[in-house]
N, C-alpha and C positions, 0 to 999 in steps of 0.2 A: 504494500500500500504506500509506504513512505517513498520507496524508490520510484514508483510510478508518478507520484506528485512531483518529485524532484526532476525527473526526466521531462515531464510535461512543461514544467515551469522553465527549465533550461532551454527547451525547444522554442518557447515563445520569445526568448531573448536572442537566440543564436541566428547568425546569417546562414549557417549551414545546419539546419535542424535535423536533417536526415543522418548526420554523422554523430549525433549525440547518443552516447551509450552510458548507462548507469549500472554500476556493479555494487552489490551489497555483500559485505563479509561480516559474519557474526563472530566477534572476538570472544565473547563469553555470553552467558544468558542475559546479562544486563547492559551489554555494550556492543554496538554495531558500527561499522565503518561504511560510509557510502562514498563511492568515487564517481565523479562525473567526468567522462572522457569527451572532449570536444575538439573541434578544429582549432588550430593554434590562434587564429584571429578571434575566435569566440571565447577562449579562456579568459581574456581580459574583460570581455563584456559580462561574462557570468560572475566574475569576481567584483567588477564594478569599481568606480572611483573610490579610493580609500577603503575598499572592501565592503562598501555599503550593500551591494546586491547580494553577495554571498551571506553576509550577516543577516539580511532579511530572511533569506531561505532558512538559515540556521535557527532563527527565532521561531518561525512557523513550525519547523520540525521539532524543536525542543518542546513545544506545546504537546506533542504526542506522548511525551514521557509520562504525563499525568494519566494517560489512558493505559499504556502497556508497560510502564516501568523500565523502558529501554532508553539508554542515552545513545546519541548518535554523533559521530564525527564526520564532517563532510569535507571532502577534498575535491579540487578541480585539477585535472591533468590533461595535457594535450593528447590527442588521439594516437600519436606515435608511441606513447607509453602504454597503450592498451596491450595487456597480455595476450599472447596468441591463443586462439581457440583450439581445443583438443579435437 
């Protein structure tokens, strides 16, 4: 659910929305990491000036902690760092 919201939001911001991929890794039962992979030119747009855009996304996602007791770390990386698919 969270990763779909993050992906949909990132696609609204990006110039190359078809390249957006979101990966979730559960670190432990109370902590997950969400990585947004985007085209290099879109990484800056998703982060925003002074980090305002990514901080807004983090604020909305942190509200989900009240429901499911899971904390999230959100990272933005260029698409060339996307791990190869098996």
